[in-house]
MIZA-969149 format. One record per residue (C-alpha): x, y, z; residue in three letters. Coordinates in nm, 2 decimals. Example, Ala and Ser with C-alpha at 12.3 -4.5 7.8 and 13.67 -1.06 7.14 Angstrom:
x/y/z/res
1.23/-0.45/0.78/Ala
1.37/-0.11/0.71/Ser
END
This chain:
x/y/z/res
-4.05/-4.69/-11.20/Met
-4.25/-4.69/-10.89/Ser
-4.62/-4.76/-10.92/His
-4.91/-4.61/-10.73/Pro
-4.90/-4.87/-10.46/Gly
-4.56/-4.75/-10.33/Gln
-4.62/-4.45/-10.10/Pro
-4.35/-4.20/-10.00/Ala
-4.25/-4.19/-9.63/Pro
-4.47/-3.96/-9.43/Ile
-4.18/-3.72/-9.35/Phe
-3.99/-3.75/-9.68/Asp
-3.77/-3.44/-9.69/Pro
-3.87/-3.33/-10.04/Ala
-4.24/-3.38/-9.95/Leu
-4.20/-3.17/-9.63/Val
-4.02/-2.89/-9.82/Arg
-4.29/-2.88/-10.08/Ser
-4.56/-2.89/-9.82/Ala
-4.41/-2.59/-9.63/Ile
-4.41/-2.38/-9.94/Trp
-4.77/-2.49/-10.04/Asp
-4.89/-2.41/-9.68/Ser
-4.78/-2.05/-9.74/Ile
-4.97/-2.04/-10.07/Leu
-5.28/-2.18/-9.90/Lys
-5.29/-1.87/-9.67/Leu
-5.50/-1.71/-9.94/Ser
-5.84/-1.62/-9.79/Pro
-6.00/-1.76/-10.11/Arg
-5.86/-2.10/-10.00/His
-5.90/-2.06/-9.62/Met
-6.27/-1.97/-9.64/Val
-6.34/-2.33/-9.72/Arg
-6.24/-2.43/-9.37/Asn
-6.44/-2.21/-9.13/Pro
-6.24/-2.29/-8.82/Val
-5.90/-2.21/-8.97/Met
-6.04/-1.91/-9.15/Phe
-6.14/-1.76/-8.81/Val
-5.79/-1.84/-8.68/Val
-5.63/-1.67/-8.98/Glu
-5.84/-1.37/-8.93/Ala
-5.74/-1.36/-8.56/Gly
-5.38/-1.40/-8.66/Ala
-5.40/-1.11/-8.90/Ala
-5.57/-0.89/-8.64/Phe
-5.32/-0.98/-8.37/Ser
-5.04/-0.89/-8.61/Thr
-5.19/-0.54/-8.63/Leu
-5.20/-0.53/-8.25/Leu
-4.84/-0.63/-8.24/Ala
-4.74/-0.35/-8.48/Val
-4.94/-0.11/-8.26/Gln
-4.76/-0.24/-7.94/Ala
-4.42/-0.20/-8.10/Leu
-4.50/0.17/-8.17/Arg
-4.58/0.21/-7.80/Gly
-4.96/0.24/-7.83/His
-5.06/-0.12/-7.75/Gly
-5.27/-0.26/-7.48/Glu
-5.00/-0.49/-7.35/Gly
-4.63/-0.57/-7.37/Ser
-4.50/-0.60/-7.73/Pro
-4.35/-0.94/-7.65/Phe
-4.68/-1.09/-7.53/Phe
-4.88/-0.96/-7.83/Val
-4.62/-1.07/-8.08/Ile
-4.60/-1.42/-7.91/Ala
-4.98/-1.46/-7.93/Val
-4.97/-1.35/-8.30/Ser
-4.69/-1.60/-8.39/Leu
-4.88/-1.88/-8.21/Gly
-5.19/-1.81/-8.42/Leu
-4.99/-1.80/-8.74/Trp
-4.82/-2.12/-8.66/Phe
-5.16/-2.29/-8.59/Thr
-5.28/-2.19/-8.94/Val
-4.95/-2.29/-9.11/Leu
-4.93/-2.63/-8.94/Phe
-5.29/-2.70/-9.05/Ala
-5.20/-2.61/-9.40/Asn
-4.89/-2.82/-9.39/Val
-5.10/-3.13/-9.30/Ala
-5.33/-3.07/-9.60/Glu
-5.03/-2.99/-9.83/Ala
-4.85/-3.31/-9.72/Met
-5.16/-3.52/-9.79/Ala
-5.20/-3.36/-10.14/Glu
-4.82/-3.39/-10.20/Gly
-4.83/-3.77/-10.15/Arg
-5.10/-3.78/-10.42/Gly
-4.90/-3.55/-10.65/Lys
-4.59/-3.77/-10.61/Ala
-4.79/-4.08/-10.71/Gln
-4.93/-3.89/-11.01/Ala
-4.58/-3.78/-11.12/Ala
-4.48/-4.15/-11.13/Ser
-4.78/-4.22/-11.35/Leu
-4.72/-3.92/-11.57/Arg
-4.37/-4.05/-11.65/Arg
-4.53/-4.36/-11.80/Ser
-4.75/-4.15/-12.03/Arg
-4.56/-4.09/-12.35/Arg
-4.60/-4.12/-12.73/Gln
-4.63/-4.48/-12.85/Ile
-4.61/-4.58/-13.21/Pro
-4.95/-4.72/-13.31/Ala
-5.03/-4.96/-13.60/Lys
-5.34/-4.80/-13.73/Phe
-5.56/-5.05/-13.92/Leu
-5.74/-4.93/-14.24/Thr
-6.00/-5.21/-14.17/Glu
-6.10/-5.35/-13.83/Pro
-5.95/-5.70/-13.88/Arg
-5.63/-5.89/-13.85/His
-5.43/-5.90/-14.17/Gly
-5.56/-5.56/-14.30/Ala
-5.31/-5.29/-14.41/His
-5.18/-5.07/-14.13/Phe
-4.99/-4.74/-14.10/Ala
-4.77/-4.65/-13.81/Val
-4.88/-4.32/-13.65/Ile
-4.83/-4.15/-13.31/Pro
-5.07/-4.26/-13.04/Ser
-5.18/-3.90/-12.99/Ala
-5.34/-3.91/-13.34/Asn
-5.57/-4.20/-13.24/Leu
-5.94/-4.12/-13.19/Arg
-6.22/-4.31/-13.03/Lys
-6.34/-4.61/-13.24/Asn
-6.02/-4.63/-13.44/Asp
-5.87/-4.98/-13.45/Thr
-5.50/-5.08/-13.40/Val
-5.29/-5.39/-13.43/Leu
-5.07/-5.48/-13.13/Val
-4.82/-5.76/-13.17/Glu
-4.57/-5.94/-12.94/Ala
-4.32/-5.68/-12.81/Gly
-4.55/-5.38/-12.88/Asp
-4.68/-5.15/-12.62/Glu
-5.06/-5.10/-12.63/Ile
-5.09/-4.74/-12.75/Pro
-5.44/-4.66/-12.61/Cys
-5.72/-4.77/-12.38/Asp
-5.94/-5.01/-12.57/Gly
-6.14/-5.33/-12.62/Glu
-6.00/-5.64/-12.78/Val
-6.22/-5.72/-13.08/Ile
-6.00/-6.00/-13.23/Glu
-5.72/-6.22/-13.10/Gly
-5.58/-6.34/-12.77/Val
-5.25/-6.25/-12.61/Ala
-5.04/-6.24/-12.29/Ser
-5.00/-5.88/-12.15/Val
-4.77/-5.74/-11.89/Asn
-4.95/-5.46/-11.70/Glu
-4.67/-5.38/-11.45/Ala
-4.66/-5.02/-11.56/Val
-5.01/-4.97/-11.42/Ile
-5.04/-5.23/-11.14/Thr
-4.68/-5.29/-11.04/Gly
-4.74/-5.66/-11.08/Glu
-4.50/-5.84/-11.32/Ser
-4.72/-6.15/-11.36/Ala
-4.87/-6.15/-11.72/Pro
-5.24/-6.16/-11.77/Val
-5.45/-6.29/-12.07/Ile
-5.65/-6.05/-12.28/Arg
-5.89/-6.18/-12.54/Glu
-6.19/-6.07/-12.75/Ser
-6.53/-6.12/-12.59/Gly
-6.61/-6.21/-12.23/Gly
-6.48/-6.02/-11.93/Asp
-6.11/-6.00/-12.02/Arg
-6.13/-5.78/-12.33/Ser
-6.03/-5.44/-12.18/Ala
-5.67/-5.32/-12.23/Val
-5.49/-5.02/-12.09/Thr
-5.25/-4.79/-12.28/Gly
-4.88/-4.83/-12.19/Gly
-4.90/-5.20/-12.11/Thr
-4.69/-5.45/-12.30/Leu
-4.80/-5.74/-12.52/Val
-4.57/-6.04/-12.45/Leu
-4.71/-6.29/-12.70/Ser
-4.93/-6.33/-13.00/Asp
-5.14/-6.03/-13.13/Trp
-5.45/-5.83/-13.06/Leu
-5.68/-5.61/-13.27/Val
-5.79/-5.33/-13.03/Val
-6.07/-5.08/-13.08/Arg
-5.99/-4.74/-12.91/Val
-6.24/-4.65/-12.64/Thr
-6.11/-4.30/-12.54/Ala
-5.99/-3.98/-12.71/Asp
-5.64/-3.84/-12.62/Pro
-5.65/-3.68/-12.28/Gly
-5.94/-3.89/-12.16/Gln
-5.76/-4.22/-12.11/Thr
-5.77/-4.43/-11.80/Phe
-5.42/-4.31/-11.71/Leu
-5.52/-3.95/-11.75/Asp
-5.82/-4.00/-11.52/Arg
-5.59/-4.17/-11.27/Met
-5.35/-3.88/-11.27/Ile
-5.62/-3.63/-11.21/Ala
-5.77/-3.85/-10.93/Leu
-5.46/-3.92/-10.74/Val
-5.36/-3.55/-10.74/Glu
-5.69/-3.48/-10.56/Gly
-5.78/-3.21/-10.80/Ala
-6.13/-3.34/-10.85/Arg
-6.19/-3.46/-10.49/Arg
-6.53/-3.36/-10.35/Gln
-6.61/-3.35/-9.98/Lys
-6.81/-3.64/-9.85/Thr
-7.14/-3.61/-9.67/Pro
-6.98/-3.67/-9.33/Asn
-6.71/-3.41/-9.41/Glu
-6.98/-3.16/-9.51/Ile
-7.18/-3.23/-9.19/Ala
-6.86/-3.19/-8.98/Leu
-6.79/-2.86/-9.16/Asp
-7.13/-2.74/-9.07/Ile
-7.08/-2.84/-8.71/Leu
-6.74/-2.66/-8.70/Leu
-6.89/-2.35/-8.87/Ala
-7.16/-2.35/-8.61/Gly
-6.91/-2.38/-8.32/Leu
-6.70/-2.10/-8.47/Ser
-7.00/-1.87/-8.48/Ile
-7.10/-1.95/-8.13/Ile
-6.75/-1.91/-7.98/Phe
-6.70/-1.59/-8.18/Leu
-7.01/-1.44/-8.04/Leu
-6.91/-1.55/-7.69/Val
-6.57/-1.40/-7.72/Thr
-6.69/-1.07/-7.87/Val
-6.94/-1.03/-7.58/Thr
-6.67/-1.09/-7.32/Leu
-6.50/-0.75/-7.39/Met
-6.79/-0.53/-7.30/Pro
-6.88/-0.76/-7.01/Phe
-6.52/-0.72/-6.87/Ser
-6.52/-0.35/-6.92/Leu
-6.86/-0.32/-6.74/Tyr
-6.74/-0.54/-6.45/Ala
-6.42/-0.33/-6.40/Val
-6.61/0.00/-6.40/Arg
-6.88/-0.14/-6.16/Ser
-6.62/-0.26/-5.92/Ala
-6.39/0.04/-5.96/Gly
-6.09/-0.20/-5.95/Ala
-5.92/-0.47/-6.16/Gly
-5.81/-0.48/-6.52/Thr
-6.02/-0.54/-6.83/Ala
-5.93/-0.83/-7.06/Val
-5.72/-0.74/-7.36/Thr
-5.80/-0.80/-7.72/Ile
-5.49/-1.02/-7.77/Ala
-5.60/-1.23/-7.48/Thr
-5.95/-1.27/-7.63/Leu
-5.80/-1.37/-7.96/Leu
-5.60/-1.64/-7.78/Ala
-5.91/-1.75/-7.60/Leu
-6.11/-1.77/-7.92/Leu
-5.85/-1.99/-8.09/Val
-5.83/-2.22/-7.79/Cys
-6.21/-2.25/-7.77/Leu
-6.24/-2.35/-8.13/Leu
-6.19/-2.72/-8.22/Pro
-5.87/-2.63/-8.42/Thr
-5.73/-2.98/-8.41/Thr
-6.00/-3.14/-8.62/Ile
-6.05/-2.82/-8.82/Gly
-5.69/-2.82/-8.91/Gly
-5.66/-3.19/-9.00/Leu
-6.00/-3.26/-9.16/Leu
-5.89/-3.20/-9.52/Ser
-5.58/-3.40/-9.47/Ala
-5.78/-3.69/-9.33/Ile
-6.01/-3.70/-9.64/Gly
-5.72/-3.68/-9.89/Ile
-5.51/-3.93/-9.70/Ala
-5.81/-4.17/-9.71/Gly
-5.81/-4.17/-10.09/Met
-5.43/-4.21/-10.09/Asn
-5.45/-4.52/-9.88/Arg
-5.68/-4.67/-10.14/Leu
-5.42/-4.58/-10.41/Ile
-5.15/-4.76/-10.21/Gln
-5.37/-5.07/-10.22/Ala
-5.39/-5.02/-10.61/Asn
-5.75/-4.91/-10.60/Val
-5.86/-4.59/-10.77/Ile
-6.16/-4.43/-10.61/Ala
-6.36/-4.20/-10.84/Leu
-6.48/-4.00/-10.55/Ser
-6.41/-3.94/-10.18/Gly
-6.78/-4.04/-10.12/Arg
-6.72/-4.39/-10.23/Ser
-6.42/-4.43/-9.98/Val
-6.64/-4.31/-9.70/Glu
-6.94/-4.51/-9.80/Ala
-6.71/-4.82/-9.78/Ala
-6.67/-4.76/-9.41/Gly
-7.05/-4.77/-9.36/Asp
-7.11/-5.08/-9.58/Val
-7.31/-5.35/-9.40/Asp
-7.39/-5.58/-9.70/Val
-7.12/-5.72/-9.92/Leu
-7.20/-5.89/-10.25/Leu
-6.92/-6.11/-10.40/Leu
-6.90/-6.32/-10.71/Asp
-6.83/-6.69/-10.64/Lys
-6.59/-6.76/-10.93/Thr
-6.25/-6.61/-10.88/Gly
-6.35/-6.44/-10.55/Thr
-6.47/-6.71/-10.32/Ile
-6.34/-7.01/-10.52/Thr
-6.02/-7.04/-10.73/Leu
-6.23/-7.01/-11.04/Gly
-6.16/-7.36/-11.19/Asn
-6.32/-7.69/-11.10/Arg
-6.07/-7.96/-11.00/Glu
-6.10/-8.33/-11.00/Ala
-6.09/-8.46/-10.64/Val
-6.21/-8.82/-10.66/Ala
-6.26/-9.12/-10.88/Phe
-6.58/-9.31/-10.79/Ile
-6.59/-9.65/-10.98/Pro
-6.90/-9.83/-11.08/Ala
-6.97/-10.18/-10.94/Pro
-6.72/-10.43/-11.08/Gly
-6.47/-10.17/-11.19/Val
-6.15/-10.08/-11.01/Thr
-6.06/-9.72/-10.93/Glu
-5.74/-9.76/-11.13/Ala
-5.93/-9.87/-11.44/Ala
-6.16/-9.57/-11.41/Leu
-5.86/-9.33/-11.36/Ala
-5.68/-9.48/-11.66/Asp
-5.98/-9.43/-11.89/Ala
-6.06/-9.08/-11.75/Ala
-5.70/-8.98/-11.81/Gln
-5.70/-9.11/-12.17/Leu
-6.02/-8.91/-12.23/Ala
-5.85/-8.59/-12.09/Ser
-5.50/-8.60/-12.23/Leu
-5.59/-8.36/-12.52/Ala
-5.84/-8.17/-12.30/Asp
-5.67/-7.83/-12.23/Glu
-5.94/-7.71/-12.00/Thr
-5.85/-7.67/-11.62/Pro
-6.09/-7.95/-11.55/Glu
-5.93/-8.18/-11.80/Gly
-5.58/-8.11/-11.68/Arg
-5.68/-8.17/-11.32/Ser
-5.81/-8.52/-11.41/Ile
-5.47/-8.60/-11.56/Val
-5.29/-8.47/-11.25/Val
-5.53/-8.67/-11.01/Leu
-5.47/-8.99/-11.20/Ala
-5.10/-8.95/-11.17/Lys
-5.11/-8.86/-10.80/Glu
-5.35/-9.14/-10.70/Arg
-5.24/-9.42/-10.93/His
-4.90/-9.32/-11.08/Gly
-5.05/-9.31/-11.43/Ile
-4.82/-9.10/-11.64/Arg
-4.93/-8.89/-11.94/Gly
-4.92/-9.06/-12.28/Arg
-4.88/-8.93/-12.63/Asp
-5.22/-8.97/-12.80/Ile
-5.08/-8.92/-13.15/Ser
-4.81/-9.19/-13.09/Ala
-5.09/-9.43/-12.98/Leu
-5.28/-9.35/-13.30/Gly
-5.57/-9.22/-13.10/Ala
-5.83/-8.97/-13.22/Ala
-5.94/-8.70/-12.98/Phe
-6.31/-8.62/-12.96/Val
-6.35/-8.25/-12.86/Pro
-6.62/-8.12/-12.63/Phe
-6.92/-7.97/-12.80/Ser
-7.23/-7.80/-12.67/Ala
-7.44/-8.04/-12.87/His
-7.29/-8.37/-12.73/Thr
-7.18/-8.22/-12.39/Arg
-6.90/-8.49/-12.39/Met
-6.54/-8.53/-12.49/Ser
-6.32/-8.83/-12.52/Gly
-6.09/-9.04/-12.73/Val
-6.12/-9.32/-12.99/Asp
-5.83/-9.57/-12.93/Leu
-5.79/-9.92/-13.07/Asn
-6.16/-9.97/-13.13/Gly
-6.25/-9.83/-12.79/Arg
-6.48/-9.53/-12.75/Gln
-6.39/-9.37/-12.42/Ile
-6.62/-9.07/-12.33/Arg
-6.66/-8.84/-12.03/Lys
-6.93/-8.58/-11.98/Gly
-7.26/-8.49/-11.81/Ala
-7.46/-8.79/-11.68/Ala
-7.76/-8.75/-11.91/Asp
-7.53/-8.70/-12.21/Ala
-7.33/-9.02/-12.14/Val
-7.65/-9.21/-12.06/Glu
-7.79/-9.12/-12.41/Ala
-7.46/-9.22/-12.57/His
-7.44/-9.57/-12.41/Ile
-7.81/-9.63/-12.47/Arg
-7.74/-9.59/-12.84/Asn
-7.47/-9.86/-12.80/Leu
-7.70/-10.09/-12.60/Gly
-7.58/-10.00/-12.25/Gly
-7.76/-9.87/-11.94/Thr
-7.67/-9.64/-11.64/Leu
-7.68/-9.84/-11.32/Ser
-7.87/-9.73/-11.01/Ala
-7.54/-9.72/-10.81/Glu
-7.39/-9.47/-11.06/Val
-7.71/-9.26/-11.05/Arg
-7.67/-9.25/-10.67/Arg
-7.31/-9.14/-10.70/Asp
-7.41/-8.86/-10.95/Val
-7.69/-8.73/-10.72/Asp
-7.47/-8.74/-10.41/Ala
-7.20/-8.53/-10.58/Ile
-7.45/-8.28/-10.71/Ala
-7.61/-8.25/-10.36/Arg
-7.27/-8.17/-10.21/Asn
-7.21/-7.89/-10.46/Gly
-6.98/-8.08/-10.69/Gly
-7.00/-8.15/-11.06/Thr
-7.02/-8.52/-11.17/Pro
-6.86/-8.64/-11.49/Leu
-6.96/-8.99/-11.59/Val
-6.69/-9.20/-11.78/Val
-6.78/-9.47/-12.02/Ser
-6.59/-9.72/-12.24/Asp
-6.81/-9.82/-12.53/Gly
-7.15/-9.92/-12.38/Ala
-7.01/-9.98/-12.03/Arg
-7.01/-9.71/-11.76/Val
-6.68/-9.72/-11.56/Leu
-6.78/-9.47/-11.29/Gly
-6.78/-9.10/-11.20/Thr
-6.52/-8.82/-11.16/Val
-6.60/-8.58/-10.89/His
-6.52/-8.22/-10.99/Leu
-6.53/-7.95/-10.72/Lys
-6.50/-7.57/-10.70/Asp
-6.21/-7.51/-10.46/Val
-6.27/-7.25/-10.20/Val
-5.98/-7.01/-10.15/Lys
-5.77/-7.07/-9.84/Gly
-5.83/-6.82/-9.56/Gly
-6.16/-6.69/-9.71/Ile
-6.37/-6.84/-9.43/His
-6.17/-6.65/-9.17/Glu
-6.21/-6.32/-9.36/Arg
-6.59/-6.37/-9.37/Phe
-6.58/-6.44/-8.99/Leu
-6.41/-6.10/-8.94/Glu
-6.67/-5.93/-9.16/Leu
-6.95/-6.09/-8.95/Arg
-6.79/-5.97/-8.63/Arg
-6.80/-5.61/-8.75/Ile
-7.16/-5.64/-8.86/Gly
-7.12/-5.69/-9.24/Ile
-7.35/-5.95/-9.41/Lys
-7.18/-6.14/-9.70/Thr
-7.38/-6.26/-10.00/Val
-7.24/-6.49/-10.26/Met
-7.36/-6.44/-10.62/Ile
-7.33/-6.73/-10.86/Thr
-7.48/-6.87/-11.18/Gly
-7.48/-7.23/-11.02/Asp
-7.79/-7.42/-10.93/Asn
-7.92/-7.37/-10.58/Pro
-7.78/-7.71/-10.45/Leu
-7.43/-7.63/-10.57/Thr
-7.45/-7.27/-10.45/Ala
-7.57/-7.38/-10.10/Ala
-7.28/-7.63/-10.06/Ala
-7.02/-7.38/-10.16/Ile
-7.18/-7.10/-9.94/Ala
-7.17/-7.33/-9.64/Ala
-6.80/-7.43/-9.70/Glu
-6.70/-7.07/-9.75/Ala
-6.89/-6.93/-9.46/Gly
-7.10/-6.66/-9.63/Val
-7.42/-6.55/-9.47/Asp
-7.64/-6.59/-9.78/Asp
-7.63/-6.66/-10.15/Phe
-7.81/-6.58/-10.48/Leu
-7.81/-6.88/-10.72/Ala
-7.88/-6.88/-11.09/Glu
-7.81/-6.51/-11.08/Ala
-7.91/-6.29/-11.38/Thr
-7.83/-5.92/-11.43/Pro
-8.19/-5.85/-11.33/Glu
-8.17/-6.07/-11.02/Ala
-7.85/-5.89/-10.90/Lys
-8.00/-5.55/-10.95/Leu
-8.32/-5.65/-10.77/Gly
-8.13/-5.79/-10.47/Leu
-7.93/-5.47/-10.43/Ile
-8.24/-5.26/-10.45/Arg
-8.41/-5.49/-10.20/Glu
-8.13/-5.44/-9.94/Tyr
-8.11/-5.06/-10.01/Gln
-8.49/-5.03/-9.95/Ala
-8.43/-5.18/-9.60/Lys
-8.17/-4.91/-9.53/Gly
-7.86/-5.10/-9.60/His
-7.54/-4.97/-9.77/Leu
-7.44/-5.23/-10.03/Val
-7.10/-5.30/-10.19/Ala
-7.03/-5.53/-10.48/Met
-6.76/-5.63/-10.72/Thr
-6.79/-5.70/-11.09/Gly
-6.60/-5.73/-11.42/Asp
-6.85/-5.80/-11.69/Gly
-7.10/-5.60/-11.90/Thr
-7.38/-5.81/-11.73/Asn
-7.26/-5.67/-11.39/Asp
-7.29/-5.30/-11.50/Ala
-7.65/-5.24/-11.39/Pro
-7.58/-5.38/-11.04/Ala
-7.25/-5.19/-11.01/Leu
-7.43/-4.87/-11.11/Ala
-7.69/-4.93/-10.83/Gln
-7.45/-5.04/-10.55/Ala
-7.33/-4.78/-10.30/Asp
-6.97/-4.90/-10.33/Val
-6.91/-5.06/-10.67/Ala
-6.56/-5.19/-10.75/Met
-6.49/-5.28/-11.11/Ala
-6.19/-5.49/-11.22/Met
-5.93/-5.32/-11.44/Asn
-5.94/-5.64/-11.65/Ser
-6.31/-5.61/-11.69/Gly
-6.52/-5.45/-11.97/Thr
-6.54/-5.08/-12.03/Gln
-6.91/-5.09/-11.93/Ala
-6.82/-5.24/-11.59/Ala
-6.55/-4.97/-11.52/Lys
-6.78/-4.69/-11.62/Glu
-7.06/-4.82/-11.40/Ala
-6.84/-4.86/-11.08/Gly
-6.71/-4.59/-10.85/Asn
-6.38/-4.77/-10.79/Met
-6.14/-4.95/-11.02/Val
-5.91/-5.23/-10.88/Asp
-5.59/-5.22/-11.08/Leu
-5.49/-5.57/-10.96/Asp
-5.83/-5.71/-11.07/Ser
-5.85/-5.90/-10.74/Asn
-6.22/-5.92/-10.64/Pro
-6.13/-6.00/-10.28/Thr
-5.97/-5.65/-10.26/Lys
-6.32/-5.52/-10.17/Leu
-6.26/-5.66/-9.82/Leu
-5.95/-5.43/-9.79/Glu
-6.15/-5.13/-9.93/Val
-6.41/-5.18/-9.65/Val
-6.13/-5.18/-9.39/Ala
-5.98/-4.86/-9.54/Ile
-6.32/-4.69/-9.54/Gly
-6.37/-4.78/-9.18/Lys
-6.02/-4.66/-9.10/Gln
-6.11/-4.32/-9.25/Leu
-6.42/-4.29/-9.05/Leu
-6.24/-4.40/-8.73/Met
-5.96/-4.16/-8.79/Thr
-6.20/-3.87/-8.83/Arg
-6.40/-3.98/-8.52/Gly
-6.09/-4.03/-8.31/Ala
-5.94/-3.68/-8.39/Leu
-6.28/-3.52/-8.34/Thr
-6.31/-3.68/-8.00/Thr
-5.96/-3.58/-7.91/Phe
-6.00/-3.22/-8.04/Ser
-6.31/-3.16/-7.83/Ile
-6.17/-3.33/-7.52/Ala
-5.83/-3.15/-7.52/Asn
-6.01/-2.81/-7.53/Asp
-6.10/-2.86/-7.16/Val
-5.75/-2.81/-7.04/Ala
-5.71/-2.49/-7.24/Lys
-6.02/-2.35/-7.07/Tyr
-5.86/-2.41/-6.73/Phe
-5.54/-2.23/-6.86/Ala
-5.68/-1.93/-7.03/Ile
-6.01/-1.84/-6.85/Ile
-5.84/-1.79/-6.50/Pro
-5.55/-1.60/-6.67/Ala
-5.78/-1.38/-6.87/Ala
-6.04/-1.29/-6.60/Phe
-5.86/-1.34/-6.26/Ala
-5.77/-0.96/-6.27/Ala
-6.14/-0.88/-6.29/Thr
-6.26/-1.16/-6.07/Tyr
-5.99/-1.28/-5.83/Pro
-6.20/-1.58/-5.73/Gly
-6.14/-1.74/-6.07/Leu
-5.78/-1.80/-5.97/Gln
-5.91/-2.11/-5.80/Ala
-5.96/-2.26/-6.15/Leu
-5.58/-2.24/-6.21/Asn
-5.55/-2.61/-6.12/Val
-5.22/-2.63/-6.32/Met
-5.06/-2.36/-6.11/His
-4.94/-2.17/-6.41/Leu
-4.69/-1.90/-6.33/Ala
-4.84/-1.59/-6.47/Thr
-5.15/-1.49/-6.68/Pro
-4.91/-1.42/-6.98/Gln
-4.74/-1.76/-6.95/Ser
-5.07/-1.94/-6.91/Ala
-5.21/-1.78/-7.23/Ile
-4.89/-1.84/-7.43/Leu
-4.86/-2.20/-7.31/Ser
-5.22/-2.27/-7.43/Ala
-5.16/-2.11/-7.77/Val
-4.83/-2.29/-7.82/Ile
-4.98/-2.63/-7.72/Phe
-5.27/-2.56/-7.95/Asn
-5.03/-2.53/-8.25/Ala
-4.79/-2.81/-8.15/Leu
-5.07/-3.07/-8.10/Ile
-5.16/-3.03/-8.47/Ile
-4.80/-3.10/-8.56/Val
-4.80/-3.41/-8.34/Ala
-5.12/-3.54/-8.50/Leu
-5.02/-3.49/-8.87/Ile
-4.87/-3.85/-8.89/Pro
-5.19/-4.00/-8.75/Leu
-5.41/-3.80/-8.99/Ser
-5.20/-3.92/-9.29/Leu
-5.15/-4.28/-9.18/Lys
-5.49/-4.33/-9.01/Gly
-5.57/-4.50/-8.68/Val
-5.50/-4.87/-8.65/Thr
-5.80/-5.06/-8.77/Tyr
-5.91/-5.38/-8.59/Arg
-6.23/-5.56/-8.68/Pro
-6.48/-5.51/-8.39/Ala
-6.84/-5.41/-8.33/Ser
-6.95/-5.05/-8.34/Ala
-7.00/-5.05/-7.96/Ala
-6.64/-5.18/-7.90/Ala
-6.50/-4.93/-8.14/Leu
-6.69/-4.65/-7.96/Leu
-6.56/-4.76/-7.62/Arg
-6.20/-4.77/-7.75/Arg
-6.24/-4.43/-7.91/Asn
-6.37/-4.27/-7.60/Leu
-6.11/-4.43/-7.37/Leu
-5.80/-4.37/-7.59/Leu
-5.88/-4.04/-7.76/Tyr
-6.15/-3.90/-7.53/Gly
-5.97/-3.96/-7.20/Val
-5.63/-3.92/-7.36/Gly
-5.74/-3.59/-7.52/Gly
-5.87/-3.48/-7.18/Leu
-5.56/-3.56/-6.98/Leu
-5.27/-3.50/-7.22/Leu
-5.30/-3.12/-7.24/Pro
-5.27/-3.07/-6.87/Phe
-4.90/-3.19/-6.84/Pro
-4.83/-3.05/-7.19/Gly
-4.94/-2.70/-7.11/Ile
-4.77/-2.71/-6.77/Lys
-4.44/-2.82/-6.93/Leu
-4.46/-2.54/-7.18/Ile
-4.53/-2.29/-6.90/Asp
-4.23/-2.41/-6.70/Met
-4.01/-2.38/-7.01/Ala
-4.13/-2.02/-7.07/Leu
-4.05/-1.93/-6.71/Val
-3.71/-2.10/-6.72/Ala
-3.62/-1.91/-7.04/Leu
-3.75/-1.58/-6.89/His
-4.00/-1.54/-7.17/Leu
-4.30/-1.49/-6.95/Ala
END
């Protein structure tokens, strides 16, 4: 089964056929009235159709062929605009159909008591209600959206994310949320249902990708108002031209008044039909591009806001760093060899299953060839880490080997009659100042040295932050580390600022502070403690692996649970704004050539001097008008792929993007129609159609 990140080709035959049929259904005035420009074009097409019928009956104001051709040109303009919108919606529907196939009845082990080991009854998943509890064991599909309240298990979420790599889900913390339809690979989970039937995450995804609940963004609304204003202005201008033409002919006693069919053609060519016809498609396609990146936007506004973000807040752990501290160096105390320190540190870590403990074992093997040993065979007793002692280690052949925080180990050796040397203290302080974590290792009352643990910054993250800085986005790292550690990691990663020892209140306060200064803020989060800040941020991306509170507070959900995805979301948001800006620029610019085609053709019979404006040397007034109308329809067809795919996004400053926009789409929109209209005119003449 395909997942939402696999888009259909732009001109997939099935999609095109469906879009053509939908475009006809969208001709309903009830639908068209939402788009002021295309509604005016449709009204003009309907009126020109009546004029064509009148001409065929011998009572028209011009030749039947000319009036019919103008009418067809107007209808094609409306239909092609509807096709663009229908194709954008069709891509979402195709993705929703793929998701809908994964929604089915799943047997659920309903627990009579909310605990593992309680009696259960197998019932259909449709019978589950919010706050019910179910048992899910290895090989079972999770029957509902829920929160893990007991147990830990490996889960395959490929049905939702398309990624086959399993993830760990466990009770408590930020990895307790599970999604219906995913598969438990190992162990068991007790899950509390968090949604009633029909209100699951999958149901909400289907509704969102279909675009049924999509609302227009503020920029779209503003552009609609502009287009409506232009439509009214051009409508008034066109309406007044008829009496003006009649008056001019009567006053001069010569010439021919402009026809209604010609005025309708002029009105349609005056209107910014290109952007009017493609505006809806651009907005829908913007949300679809997010879906292709496995991100579900809960509204079109959040996609657009991402394009205007200028402050980006990112968690340190798992976003900027790999998430686990790793041992990078053994620093021996005076009189101790590095090999002896590595041997003791490895012995103390052999039974330590934490990432830090495993990294010490690996480093000892890489640096000194010390291979792992079986503690049970050696007769050793492992001493687990505890919050009380803040140490772990091993008792072996009368030796007490310990590793832990410097002050904890110092207290331990002091009880045995030992002391922490000034050299070891210096090593501990130096590691802390550089953003690392020092672990002191002791053997009985003797300190052997220090292990340097370090948060590893992800490869390539520094370059991505440089790109964001180039386009004017400030990056802020959020971490619970102390200021010294936070400063060192921030410098290595290349972020602009950081917030250390971050609490939920501190995150919320920082976002409000930036917003009060007029900034648009984006952030990622996955925990309940992130929910207040996510609710406050302008663009808030919650992780699908996160808690229900985080997902409800955000306005986007990342199915891959990859916090760095926010950087892609910002790029997609900017691409959406750039696409709309590019096509608006092109639409306004390419109208200029249409004026030079239609105005001389329409009024040269009244004012012969206007023939000087026929710079394209179009053959006849009829061919000039038809060429402009045909070009007006065909340019929408040509730009459908661009509206669905979006313009190419390259990180750059606003000034550079504006220059590129004006040169490529402004100058291009100004020049392209001249040869285009001329070629159509030549074709009409060659075919003896004008």
